[in-house]
C-alpha positions as CSV (number, residue, x, y, z in Angstrom):
1,M,-23.2,14.7,96.1
2,T,-25.6,12.7,93.7
3,Q,-23.7,11.4,90.9
4,R,-25.3,9.7,87.5
5,A,-23.9,6.7,85.9
6,I,-23.2,6.9,82.0
7,P,-22.1,3.9,80.0
8,C,-19.0,4.1,78.2
9,L,-16.1,2.2,76.5
10,L,-12.3,3.7,77.1
11,M,-10.4,3.1,74.0
12,R,-7.2,4.1,72.2
13,G,-8.1,5.0,68.6
14,G,-4.9,5.5,66.7
15,T,-2.3,7.9,68.8
16,S,-5.4,9.4,70.6
17,R,-7.5,8.2,73.5
18,G,-10.8,9.0,75.3
19,P,-14.2,7.9,75.8
20,Y,-16.7,6.3,73.5
21,F,-20.4,6.8,74.3
22,K,-23.5,5.9,72.7
23,A,-25.5,9.2,71.5
24,E,-28.7,7.8,73.1
25,D,-26.9,7.5,76.3
26,L,-26.0,11.4,76.6
27,P,-28.7,14.4,76.8
28,A,-30.1,15.4,73.4
29,D,-29.9,19.1,74.7
30,I,-26.4,20.2,73.3
31,G,-25.7,22.2,76.2
32,E,-26.3,19.8,78.6
33,R,-24.7,17.2,77.0
34,D,-21.5,19.8,76.6
35,R,-21.7,20.0,80.5
36,V,-21.6,16.2,80.9
37,L,-18.9,15.7,78.6
38,L,-16.7,18.5,80.6
39,A,-17.5,16.6,83.9
40,A,-16.3,13.3,82.4
41,M,-13.3,14.5,81.4
42,G,-12.6,16.7,84.1
43,S,-12.4,20.1,82.4
44,P,-11.9,22.8,83.2
45,D,-8.7,21.8,84.8
46,A,-5.0,21.8,83.9
47,R,-4.7,18.1,85.1
48,Q,-8.3,16.9,84.4
49,I,-7.7,15.4,87.8
50,D,-11.3,14.8,88.4
51,G,-12.0,13.3,85.3
52,L,-10.8,10.7,82.3
53,G,-9.0,13.2,80.6
54,G,-5.0,13.0,80.4
55,A,-4.2,16.6,80.7
56,D,-3.0,16.5,76.9
57,T,-5.1,17.3,73.9
58,L,-4.7,13.8,72.6
59,T,-6.2,12.1,75.4
60,S,-9.2,14.8,76.1
61,K,-11.4,13.6,73.3
62,V,-14.5,12.0,73.2
63,A,-16.5,10.2,70.4
64,I,-20.2,9.8,70.3
65,I,-21.6,6.9,68.0
66,S,-25.0,5.9,66.9
67,P,-26.6,3.5,64.4
68,S,-27.0,5.4,61.0
69,E,-30.2,5.2,58.9
70,R,-28.3,6.8,55.9
71,D,-28.4,4.6,52.9
72,G,-25.0,2.5,52.7
73,V,-23.4,3.7,56.0
74,D,-23.4,1.5,59.3
75,I,-22.5,4.2,62.1
76,N,-22.8,7.8,62.6
77,Y,-19.5,9.4,64.6
78,L,-19.6,12.9,66.2
79,F,-16.1,13.9,67.5
80,A,-15.9,16.1,70.4
81,Q,-12.5,18.1,71.5
82,V,-12.8,18.8,75.2
83,T,-10.5,21.7,75.9
84,I,-8.6,21.2,79.2
85,D,-8.5,24.5,80.9
86,K,-11.6,26.0,79.5
87,P,-15.1,24.9,79.5
88,I,-15.3,24.5,76.0
89,V,-16.5,21.3,73.8
90,D,-15.6,21.8,70.1
91,T,-17.3,19.5,67.6
92,N,-16.2,21.7,64.7
93,P,-12.9,19.5,63.7
94,S,-13.0,15.6,63.2
95,C,-10.0,13.3,64.7
96,G,-9.2,10.5,62.6
97,N,-7.3,8.8,65.1
98,M,-10.5,8.3,67.5
99,L,-12.3,7.6,64.3
100,S,-10.2,4.3,64.0
101,G,-11.8,3.2,67.3
102,V,-15.4,3.8,66.1
103,G,-15.6,0.5,64.2
104,P,-14.3,-1.6,67.2
105,A,-16.7,0.3,69.6
106,A,-19.6,-0.1,67.5
107,L,-19.0,-4.1,67.2
108,E,-18.4,-4.2,71.1
109,L,-21.4,-2.4,71.9
110,G,-23.6,-4.4,69.6
111,M,-24.5,-1.8,67.1
112,M,-23.9,-4.3,64.4
113,Q,-22.9,-7.7,63.9
114,A,-19.4,-8.9,63.1
115,Q,-18.4,-10.9,60.4
116,D,-15.9,-14.2,60.5
117,G,-12.6,-12.8,59.2
118,E,-13.0,-9.2,58.6
119,T,-15.8,-6.5,59.2
120,P,-16.1,-3.3,57.2
121,V,-17.8,-0.6,58.8
122,V,-18.9,2.4,56.8
123,I,-19.1,5.5,59.0
124,F,-20.3,8.8,58.7
125,N,-18.3,11.5,60.2
126,E,-21.1,14.0,61.3
127,N,-18.3,16.6,61.9
128,T,-17.3,16.7,58.1
129,S,-20.2,15.1,56.5
130,S,-17.9,12.5,54.8
131,R,-18.0,8.6,54.7
132,I,-15.0,6.5,55.7
133,E,-14.9,2.7,55.3
134,A,-13.1,1.0,58.4
135,V,-12.0,-2.7,58.0
136,I,-11.9,-4.4,61.3
137,Q,-10.2,-7.6,62.2
138,T,-12.9,-10.0,63.5
139,P,-12.0,-13.9,63.4
140,G,-14.5,-16.1,64.8
141,G,-17.0,-12.9,64.9
142,H,-15.1,-11.0,67.4
143,V,-13.1,-8.0,67.5
144,C,-9.4,-8.6,67.6
145,Y,-6.8,-6.5,69.0
146,D,-3.7,-8.4,68.7
147,G,-1.6,-8.2,65.6
148,D,1.7,-7.3,63.8
149,A,0.7,-3.6,62.8
150,R,2.9,-0.9,64.2
151,I,2.1,3.0,64.1
152,D,4.5,5.5,65.5
153,G,3.6,7.0,68.5
154,V,2.0,3.9,70.0
155,P,4.2,1.1,71.8
156,G,4.1,-2.7,70.8
157,T,1.8,-3.8,67.9
158,A,-1.7,-4.5,67.3
159,A,-4.3,-5.7,64.5
160,P,-4.5,-3.6,61.6
161,I,-7.3,-1.2,61.2
162,V,-7.3,-0.2,57.3
163,M,-9.4,3.1,56.9
164,N,-10.5,4.7,53.4
165,F,-11.7,8.3,53.4
166,M,-14.1,9.5,51.1
167,D,-16.0,12.5,50.5
168,V,-13.3,14.8,52.2
169,V,-12.7,17.8,49.8
170,G,-14.2,20.8,51.3
171,S,-14.9,19.3,54.7
172,K,-15.9,22.6,56.6
173,T,-15.9,25.3,53.8
174,G,-16.9,23.2,50.7
175,A,-13.8,23.9,48.7
176,F,-10.0,22.6,48.4
177,F,-8.9,26.0,48.7
178,P,-11.3,28.1,50.6
179,T,-9.9,31.6,49.8
180,G,-9.6,30.4,46.2
181,N,-5.7,30.3,45.8
182,P,-3.2,27.8,46.3
183,V,-1.2,30.4,48.2
184,D,-2.3,33.6,50.3
185,V,0.1,36.0,52.0
186,I,-0.8,36.9,55.5
187,D,1.5,39.2,57.6
188,G,4.2,38.7,55.1
189,V,4.2,34.9,55.4
190,D,3.3,32.6,52.6
191,V,0.1,30.6,53.5
192,S,-1.6,27.4,51.6
193,C,-5.5,27.4,53.1
194,V,-6.5,23.8,52.3
195,D,-9.8,22.0,53.4
196,V,-9.4,18.2,52.8
197,A,-10.5,16.0,55.6
198,M,-9.6,19.0,57.9
199,P,-9.3,22.7,57.4
200,M,-5.6,23.7,57.8
201,I,-3.2,26.4,57.0
202,H,0.2,25.3,55.8
203,M,3.2,27.3,56.2
204,R,7.1,27.0,55.6
205,A,9.0,26.1,59.0
206,S,11.8,28.0,57.6
207,D,9.8,31.2,57.2
208,F,9.8,31.0,61.1
209,G,13.6,30.6,61.7
210,I,13.2,26.8,62.4
211,T,14.0,23.8,60.3
212,G,10.7,22.0,60.9
213,H,12.5,18.8,62.0
214,E,12.6,19.9,65.7
215,S,11.2,17.8,68.7
216,R,7.8,18.4,70.2
217,A,9.7,19.5,73.4
218,E,11.5,22.1,71.5
219,L,8.6,23.4,69.8
220,D,6.4,23.6,72.6
221,A,8.9,25.8,74.4
222,N,9.0,28.0,71.6
223,T,6.5,30.6,72.7
224,A,7.9,33.2,70.7
225,L,6.8,30.7,67.4
226,I,3.4,30.5,68.9
227,E,3.2,34.3,69.3
228,R,4.0,34.6,65.5
229,V,1.7,31.9,64.1
230,E,-1.6,32.4,66.1
231,P,-2.2,35.7,64.6
232,I,-1.6,34.2,61.2
233,R,-4.0,31.5,62.0
234,R,-6.8,33.9,63.3
235,K,-6.7,35.7,60.2
236,A,-6.6,32.6,57.9
237,G,-9.8,31.4,59.6
238,E,-11.6,34.9,58.8
239,L,-10.5,34.5,55.1
240,M,-11.6,30.8,55.1
241,G,-15.0,31.9,56.3
242,F,-15.0,30.6,60.0
243,G,-14.9,34.0,61.5
244,D,-13.3,34.5,64.9
245,V,-11.4,31.2,65.6
246,T,-9.8,32.6,69.0
247,D,-11.5,29.7,70.7
248,M,-12.0,27.3,67.9
249,V,-9.3,24.6,67.3
250,V,-9.9,25.1,63.6
251,P,-8.1,25.8,61.3
252,K,-5.0,23.7,62.3
253,V,-1.6,24.8,61.6
254,G,0.9,22.8,59.5
255,L,4.5,24.0,59.5
256,L,6.3,22.0,56.8
257,A,9.5,21.4,55.5
258,A,11.3,18.8,52.9
259,P,11.8,15.4,54.2
260,G,14.7,14.6,56.1
261,A,14.3,10.9,57.2
262,G,13.4,9.1,54.1
263,G,9.8,10.5,53.7
264,D,8.2,12.6,51.1
265,I,7.5,15.7,53.4
266,C,7.9,16.6,57.1
267,S,5.2,18.3,59.2
268,R,4.7,20.0,62.4
269,Y,0.9,19.6,63.1
270,Y,-0.4,22.0,66.0
271,T,-3.9,21.5,67.5
272,P,-3.5,24.6,67.3
273,L,-1.4,26.1,70.1
274,K,0.4,22.7,71.1
275,L,2.4,20.4,68.9
276,H,0.7,17.2,68.4
277,A,3.1,14.5,69.5
278,T,2.6,12.7,66.3
279,H,0.3,14.0,63.3
280,A,-3.5,13.9,63.2
281,V,-4.6,11.2,60.6
282,T,-7.2,13.9,59.0
283,G,-4.2,16.3,58.9
284,A,-2.1,13.9,57.2
285,V,-5.0,13.5,54.4
286,C,-4.8,17.2,54.1
287,V,-1.3,17.7,53.9
288,A,-0.9,14.6,51.5
289,S,-3.6,16.0,49.0
290,A,-2.4,19.6,49.0
291,A,1.3,18.1,48.0
292,S,-0.6,16.3,45.0
293,V,-1.8,20.0,43.8
294,P,1.2,22.2,41.9
295,G,1.3,25.6,43.2
296,T,0.8,24.6,46.8
297,L,3.4,25.2,49.6
298,A,3.5,21.2,50.3
299,Y,3.8,20.7,46.7
300,S,6.9,22.8,46.4
301,L,8.6,21.0,49.7
302,A,7.5,17.4,48.8
303,T,9.3,14.7,47.1
304,P,8.4,14.8,43.3
305,S,6.2,12.6,42.0
306,H,3.6,11.8,39.2
307,E,2.3,8.4,40.6
308,N,-1.7,8.4,40.9
309,P,-2.5,6.7,43.5
310,R,0.7,7.4,45.4
311,D,2.1,6.2,48.8
312,F,2.7,9.5,50.6
313,V,4.9,9.5,53.7
314,I,4.8,12.2,56.0
315,E,7.8,12.6,58.9
316,H,6.3,13.8,62.1
317,P,8.0,14.2,65.6
318,S,7.5,10.4,66.7
319,G,8.3,8.7,63.2
320,Q,6.2,8.6,60.1
321,I,2.3,8.1,58.9
322,E,1.8,6.9,55.4
323,V,-1.3,7.9,53.3
324,R,-2.3,6.2,50.2
325,I,-3.6,9.2,48.1
326,E,-5.9,8.9,44.8
327,T,-6.9,12.3,43.2
328,S,-8.7,13.2,39.9
329,G,-8.9,16.7,38.3
330,E,-6.4,19.8,38.6
331,G,-5.7,22.7,40.5
332,A,-8.8,24.0,42.7
333,S,-11.0,21.5,40.9
334,T,-8.9,18.7,42.1
335,D,-10.9,15.8,44.0
336,V,-9.6,13.2,46.5
337,V,-10.9,9.8,45.0
338,R,-9.8,7.9,48.2
339,A,-7.2,8.2,50.9
340,G,-6.2,5.2,52.7
341,I,-4.4,5.1,56.0
342,L,-3.7,2.3,58.4
343,R,-4.3,2.4,62.2
344,T,-4.7,0.3,65.2
345,A,-7.1,0.5,68.5
346,R,-7.4,-0.9,71.7
347,L,-10.2,-1.6,74.2
348,I,-8.7,-0.4,77.5
349,M,-12.0,-0.4,79.8
350,R,-15.9,-1.0,79.8
351,G,-17.9,0.5,82.3
352,E,-19.6,3.7,83.4
353,V,-18.3,7.1,84.3
354,M,-19.6,9.2,86.8
355,V,-20.8,12.6,86.8
356,P,-22.5,15.0,88.9
357,A,-26.3,14.8,88.6
Protein backbone atom coordinates (compact mmCIF):
# COMPACT_ATOMS: atom_id res chain seq x y z
CA MET A 1 0.00 0.00 0.00
CA THR A 2 1.41 3.37 -1.00
CA GLN A 3 1.63 5.82 1.87
CA ARG A 4 2.01 9.56 2.08
CA ALA A 5 4.20 11.34 4.64
CA ILE A 6 2.82 14.46 6.34
CA PRO A 7 5.08 16.53 8.65
CA CYS A 8 3.83 17.18 12.17
CA LEU A 9 4.82 17.72 15.77
CA LEU A 10 3.39 15.47 18.46
CA MET A 11 2.87 17.62 21.54
CA ARG A 12 1.20 17.66 24.90
CA GLY A 13 -0.83 20.80 25.27
CA GLY A 14 -2.10 21.27 28.82
CA THR A 15 -3.87 18.04 29.76
CA SER A 16 -4.42 16.98 26.13
CA ARG A 17 -2.17 15.54 23.43
CA GLY A 18 -2.11 15.28 19.66
CA PRO A 19 -0.37 16.15 16.39
CA TYR A 20 0.17 19.77 15.34
CA PHE A 21 0.08 20.28 11.58
CA LYS A 22 0.85 23.20 9.33
CA ALA A 23 -2.30 24.00 7.39
CA GLU A 24 -0.28 24.07 4.17
CA ASP A 25 0.72 20.43 4.66
CA LEU A 26 -2.90 19.23 4.73
CA PRO A 27 -5.36 19.01 1.82
CA ALA A 28 -7.32 22.20 1.14
CA ASP A 29 -10.50 20.22 0.51
CA ILE A 30 -12.22 19.72 3.89
CA GLY A 31 -13.51 16.25 3.12
CA GLU A 32 -10.09 15.04 2.03
CA ARG A 33 -8.45 16.79 5.00
CA ASP A 34 -10.81 15.02 7.40
CA ARG A 35 -10.07 11.62 5.83
CA VAL A 36 -6.35 12.33 6.32
CA LEU A 37 -6.89 13.25 9.98
CA LEU A 38 -8.97 10.12 10.60
CA ALA A 39 -6.21 7.98 9.08
CA ALA A 40 -3.49 9.80 11.02
CA MET A 41 -5.28 9.21 14.34
CA GLY A 42 -6.41 5.66 13.58
CA SER A 43 -10.17 6.31 13.60
CA PRO A 44 -12.70 4.82 13.54
CA ASP A 45 -11.41 2.16 15.91
CA ALA A 46 -11.94 1.83 19.65
CA ARG A 47 -8.18 1.34 20.23
CA GLN A 48 -6.98 3.67 17.44
CA ILE A 49 -4.37 0.97 17.01
CA ASP A 50 -3.45 2.07 13.47
CA GLY A 51 -2.71 5.72 14.24
CA LEU A 52 -1.49 8.35 16.71
CA GLY A 53 -4.67 8.50 18.80
CA GLY A 54 -4.58 7.30 22.39
CA ALA A 55 -8.12 5.80 22.55
CA ASP A 56 -9.27 8.66 24.77
CA THR A 57 -11.04 11.88 23.81
CA LEU A 58 -8.21 13.85 25.44
CA THR A 59 -5.63 12.23 23.14
CA SER A 60 -7.66 12.17 19.93
CA LYS A 61 -7.18 15.83 19.14
CA VAL A 62 -5.51 17.76 16.33
CA ALA A 63 -4.19 21.31 16.01
CA ILE A 64 -3.87 22.94 12.58
CA ILE A 65 -1.87 26.17 12.53
CA SER A 66 -0.81 28.78 9.99
CA PRO A 67 0.70 32.29 9.90
CA SER A 68 -2.03 34.93 10.23
CA GLU A 69 -2.63 37.95 8.03
CA ARG A 70 -5.00 39.52 10.55
CA ASP A 71 -3.91 42.79 12.16
CA GLY A 72 -2.31 42.21 15.55
CA VAL A 73 -2.42 38.42 15.21
CA ASP A 74 0.55 36.09 14.73
CA ILE A 75 -0.91 32.60 14.27
CA ASN A 76 -4.23 31.07 13.19
CA TYR A 77 -5.35 27.94 15.06
CA LEU A 78 -8.02 25.45 14.03
CA PHE A 79 -8.84 22.67 16.48
CA ALA A 80 -10.26 19.33 15.35
CA GLN A 81 -11.75 16.69 17.64
CA VAL A 82 -11.35 13.30 15.97
CA THR A 83 -14.04 10.88 17.09
CA ILE A 84 -12.56 7.57 18.18
CA ASP A 85 -15.16 5.06 17.04
CA LYS A 86 -16.91 6.97 14.24
CA PRO A 87 -15.55 8.63 11.05
CA ILE A 88 -16.25 12.12 12.38
CA VAL A 89 -13.92 15.12 12.58
CA ASP A 90 -15.55 17.98 14.50
CA THR A 91 -14.21 21.54 14.21
CA ASN A 92 -17.18 23.14 15.96
CA PRO A 93 -15.62 23.26 19.43
CA SER A 94 -12.27 24.63 20.47
CA CYS A 95 -9.74 23.17 22.90
CA GLY A 96 -7.89 25.45 25.28
CA ASN A 97 -5.49 22.72 26.33
CA MET A 98 -4.30 22.03 22.78
CA LEU A 99 -4.24 25.80 22.35
CA SER A 100 -1.49 26.02 24.96
CA GLY A 101 0.82 24.14 22.58
CA VAL A 102 0.15 26.42 19.60
CA GLY A 103 2.70 29.08 20.57
CA PRO A 104 5.54 26.61 21.13
CA ALA A 105 4.60 24.71 17.95
CA ALA A 106 4.62 27.89 15.87
CA LEU A 107 8.07 28.77 17.18
CA GLU A 108 9.38 25.23 16.67
CA LEU A 109 8.09 25.25 13.08
CA GLY A 110 9.71 28.61 12.30
CA MET A 111 6.45 30.49 11.75
CA MET A 112 7.72 33.37 13.88
CA GLN A 113 10.95 34.40 15.58
CA ALA A 114 11.42 33.73 19.30
CA GLN A 115 12.63 36.59 21.49
CA ASP A 116 15.20 36.32 24.25
CA GLY A 117 13.37 35.77 27.55
CA GLU A 118 9.66 35.61 26.75
CA THR A 119 7.79 35.59 23.45
CA PRO A 120 4.15 36.71 23.32
CA VAL A 121 2.18 34.94 20.58
CA VAL A 122 -1.23 36.32 19.63
CA ILE A 123 -3.41 33.49 18.34
CA PHE A 124 -6.67 33.68 16.40
CA ASN A 125 -8.90 30.73 17.21
CA GLU A 126 -10.76 29.95 14.01
CA ASN A 127 -13.26 27.73 15.85
CA THR A 128 -14.53 30.58 18.01
CA SER A 129 -13.31 33.73 16.16
CA SER A 130 -11.52 34.86 19.31
CA ARG A 131 -8.02 36.04 20.18
CA ILE A 132 -5.72 34.60 22.81
CA GLU A 133 -2.31 35.86 23.89
CA ALA A 134 0.07 33.09 24.94
CA VAL A 135 3.32 34.08 26.66
CA ILE A 136 6.01 31.46 25.96
CA GLN A 137 9.29 31.07 27.87
CA THR A 138 12.11 31.49 25.33
CA PRO A 139 15.47 32.13 27.05
CA GLY A 140 18.21 32.64 24.47
CA GLY A 141 15.59 32.71 21.70
CA HIS A 142 14.63 29.03 22.09
CA VAL A 143 11.46 27.44 23.48
CA CYS A 144 12.02 26.21 27.03
CA TYR A 145 9.92 23.34 28.34
CA ASP A 146 11.62 22.96 31.73
CA GLY A 147 10.24 24.86 34.71
CA ASP A 148 8.47 24.80 38.05
CA ALA A 149 4.87 25.25 36.90
CA ARG A 150 2.52 22.43 37.83
CA ILE A 151 -0.97 21.75 36.51
CA ASP A 152 -3.28 19.08 37.91
CA GLY A 153 -3.66 16.16 35.53
CA VAL A 154 -0.05 16.26 34.26
CA PRO A 155 2.88 14.62 36.10
CA GLY A 156 5.89 16.69 37.07
CA THR A 157 6.53 20.34 36.31
CA ALA A 158 7.26 22.41 33.21
CA ALA A 159 7.74 25.95 31.95
CA PRO A 160 4.69 28.15 32.51
CA ILE A 161 2.59 29.34 29.59
CA VAL A 162 0.34 32.26 30.51
CA MET A 163 -2.77 32.40 28.34
CA ASN A 164 -5.00 35.48 28.18
CA PHE A 165 -8.36 34.88 26.48
CA MET A 166 -10.18 37.74 24.74
CA ASP A 167 -13.37 38.03 22.60
CA VAL A 168 -14.83 34.93 24.24
CA VAL A 169 -18.47 35.90 24.86
CA GLY A 170 -20.81 34.27 22.35
CA SER A 171 -18.07 32.07 20.88
CA LYS A 172 -20.57 30.18 18.68
CA THR A 173 -23.96 31.80 19.21
CA GLY A 174 -23.07 35.47 19.61
CA ALA A 175 -24.62 35.73 23.08
CA PHE A 176 -23.64 35.09 26.68
CA PHE A 177 -27.04 33.42 27.18
CA PRO A 178 -28.06 31.92 23.81
CA THR A 179 -31.62 31.28 24.99
CA GLY A 180 -31.91 34.77 26.48
CA ASN A 181 -32.31 33.36 29.99
CA PRO A 182 -29.84 32.67 32.80
CA VAL A 183 -31.86 29.54 33.63
CA ASP A 184 -34.19 27.39 31.51
CA VAL A 185 -36.09 24.24 32.46
CA ILE A 186 -35.67 21.15 30.27
CA ASP A 187 -37.34 17.86 31.18
CA GLY A 188 -38.00 19.29 34.64
CA VAL A 189 -34.31 20.09 35.25
CA ASP A 190 -32.89 23.60 35.74
CA VAL A 191 -30.30 24.37 33.05
CA SER A 192 -28.06 27.38 32.41
CA CYS A 193 -27.16 27.62 28.70
CA VAL A 194 -23.97 29.66 28.54
CA ASP A 195 -21.66 30.49 25.62
CA VAL A 196 -18.36 31.94 26.80
CA ALA A 197 -15.24 30.42 25.17
CA MET A 198 -17.18 27.13 24.92
CA PRO A 199 -20.95 26.61 24.61
CA MET A 200 -22.05 24.70 27.69
CA ILE A 201 -25.11 23.65 29.61
CA HIS A 202 -24.68 23.84 33.37
CA MET A 203 -26.81 21.72 35.69
CA ARG A 204 -26.78 20.91 39.39
CA ALA A 205 -25.19 17.53 40.04
CA SER A 206 -27.65 17.04 42.91
CA ASP A 207 -30.58 17.10 40.46
CA PHE A 208 -29.27 13.78 39.12
CA GLY A 209 -28.83 12.11 42.50
CA ILE A 210 -25.05 12.57 42.69
CA THR A 211 -22.84 14.83 44.76
CA GLY A 212 -20.74 16.17 41.87
CA HIS A 213 -17.57 15.13 43.70
CA GLU A 214 -17.43 11.58 42.32
CA SER A 215 -14.34 10.25 40.52
CA ARG A 216 -14.07 9.89 36.77
CA ALA A 217 -14.31 6.10 37.02
CA GLU A 218 -17.48 6.30 39.11
CA LEU A 219 -19.22 8.70 36.74
CA ASP A 220 -18.12 6.97 33.54
CA ALA A 221 -19.59 3.76 34.94
CA ASN A 222 -22.88 5.53 35.69
CA THR A 223 -24.59 4.82 32.36
CA ALA A 224 -27.98 5.76 33.79
CA LEU A 225 -26.65 9.28 34.38
CA ILE A 226 -25.61 9.69 30.73
CA GLU A 227 -28.97 8.34 29.61
CA ARG A 228 -30.66 11.15 31.58
CA VAL A 229 -28.23 13.92 30.66
CA GLU A 230 -27.89 13.33 26.91
CA PRO A 231 -31.57 13.99 25.99
CA ILE A 232 -31.38 17.26 27.94
CA ARG A 233 -28.17 18.20 26.11
CA ARG A 234 -29.81 17.58 22.74
CA LYS A 235 -32.83 19.71 23.60
CA ALA A 236 -30.56 22.44 24.95
CA GLY A 237 -28.58 22.34 21.70
CA GLU A 238 -31.76 23.10 19.76
CA LEU A 239 -32.66 25.94 22.13
CA MET A 240 -29.16 27.39 21.69
CA GLY A 241 -29.54 27.39 17.90
CA PHE A 242 -27.32 24.42 17.02
CA GLY A 243 -30.09 22.21 15.64
CA ASP A 244 -29.60 18.45 16.00
CA VAL A 245 -26.44 17.96 18.14
CA THR A 246 -26.65 14.15 18.26
CA ASP A 247 -23.29 13.72 16.51
CA MET A 248 -21.81 17.03 17.71
CA VAL A 249 -19.59 17.56 20.73
CA VAL A 250 -21.15 20.95 21.51
CA PRO A 251 -22.70 22.03 23.71
CA LYS A 252 -20.61 20.47 26.46
CA VAL A 253 -22.10 19.53 29.83
CA GLY A 254 -21.01 20.75 33.24
CA LEU A 255 -22.49 19.09 36.33
CA LEU A 256 -21.85 21.61 39.08
CA ALA A 257 -21.73 21.45 42.86
CA ALA A 258 -20.62 23.59 45.76
CA PRO A 259 -16.86 23.35 46.42
CA GLY A 260 -15.52 20.73 48.79
CA ALA A 261 -11.74 21.16 48.68
CA GLY A 262 -11.11 24.86 49.19
CA GLY A 263 -12.02 26.00 45.67
CA ASP A 264 -14.85 28.23 44.49
CA ILE A 265 -17.00 25.65 42.69
CA CYS A 266 -16.85 21.97 41.73
CA SER A 267 -17.39 20.94 38.10
CA ARG A 268 -17.63 17.62 36.31
CA TYR A 269 -17.10 18.40 32.62
CA TYR A 270 -18.44 16.04 29.94
CA THR A 271 -17.03 15.90 26.41
CA PRO A 272 -20.02 15.24 26.07
CA LEU A 273 -20.55 11.48 26.68
CA LYS A 274 -17.39 10.83 28.72
CA LEU A 275 -16.17 12.72 31.75
CA HIS A 276 -13.05 14.84 31.24
CA ALA A 277 -10.20 13.54 33.39
CA THR A 278 -9.50 17.11 34.50
CA HIS A 279 -11.32 20.10 33.01
CA ALA A 280 -11.27 21.84 29.64
CA VAL A 281 -9.63 25.27 29.68
CA THR A 282 -12.38 26.85 27.60
CA GLY A 283 -14.94 25.11 29.80
CA ALA A 284 -13.23 26.57 32.87
CA VAL A 285 -13.55 30.05 31.38
CA CYS A 286 -17.25 29.35 30.75
CA VAL A 287 -17.92 28.13 34.29
CA ALA A 288 -16.01 31.01 35.90
CA SER A 289 -17.77 33.56 33.69
CA ALA A 290 -21.22 32.15 34.47
CA ALA A 291 -20.40 32.18 38.18
CA SER A 292 -19.84 35.94 37.86
CA VAL A 293 -23.45 36.60 36.83
CA PRO A 294 -26.25 36.55 39.43
CA GLY A 295 -29.13 34.29 38.48
CA THR A 296 -27.10 31.47 36.93
CA LEU A 297 -26.78 28.02 38.48
CA ALA A 298 -23.01 28.50 38.72
CA TYR A 299 -23.47 31.74 40.67
CA SER A 300 -25.82 30.02 43.13
CA LEU A 301 -23.28 27.25 43.85
CA ALA A 302 -20.02 29.24 43.87
CA THR A 303 -18.23 30.84 46.80
CA PRO A 304 -19.58 34.43 47.01
CA SER A 305 -17.22 37.21 45.96
CA HIS A 306 -17.49 40.78 44.69
CA GLU A 307 -13.88 40.98 43.50
CA ASN A 308 -13.31 41.99 39.87
CA PRO A 309 -10.95 40.74 38.55
CA ARG A 310 -11.24 37.55 40.55
CA ASP A 311 -9.05 34.46 40.87
CA PHE A 312 -11.61 31.69 40.49
CA VAL A 313 -10.70 28.10 41.43
CA ILE A 314 -12.63 25.19 39.89
CA GLU A 315 -12.37 21.75 41.47
CA HIS A 316 -12.27 18.81 39.01
CA PRO A 317 -11.59 15.03 39.23
CA SER A 318 -7.80 15.43 39.17
CA GLY A 319 -7.43 18.55 41.29
CA GLN A 320 -8.09 22.19 40.47
CA ILE A 321 -7.83 24.72 37.65
CA GLU A 322 -7.62 28.45 38.32
CA VAL A 323 -9.02 31.21 36.11
CA ARG A 324 -8.36 34.91 36.60
CA ILE A 325 -11.59 36.44 35.33
CA GLU A 326 -12.34 40.12 34.67
CA THR A 327 -15.82 41.18 33.60
CA SER A 328 -17.77 44.34 32.80
CA GLY A 329 -21.50 45.01 32.53
CA GLU A 330 -24.32 43.09 34.16
CA GLY A 331 -26.69 40.22 33.43
CA ALA A 332 -27.10 39.29 29.77
CA SER A 333 -24.92 42.30 28.89
CA THR A 334 -21.95 40.94 30.85
CA ASP A 335 -18.70 40.98 28.88
CA VAL A 336 -15.57 39.05 29.76
CA VAL A 337 -12.76 41.56 29.40
CA ARG A 338 -10.04 39.00 30.00
CA ALA A 339 -9.67 35.45 31.27
CA GLY A 340 -6.19 34.27 32.23
CA ILE A 341 -5.08 30.68 32.78
CA LEU A 342 -1.68 29.13 33.40
CA ARG A 343 -0.86 26.01 31.33
CA THR A 344 2.20 24.03 30.26
CA ALA A 345 3.15 22.13 27.10
CA ARG A 346 5.86 19.76 25.88
CA LEU A 347 7.22 18.74 22.51
CA ILE A 348 7.16 14.93 22.45
CA MET A 349 8.17 14.12 18.87
CA ARG A 350 8.87 15.76 15.54
CA GLY A 351 8.64 13.93 12.24
CA GLU A 352 6.09 12.64 9.75
CA VAL A 353 2.89 10.67 10.13
CA MET A 354 2.16 8.16 7.39
CA VAL A 355 -1.34 7.95 5.90
CA PRO A 356 -2.66 5.86 3.01
CA ALA A 357 -2.29 7.77 -0.25
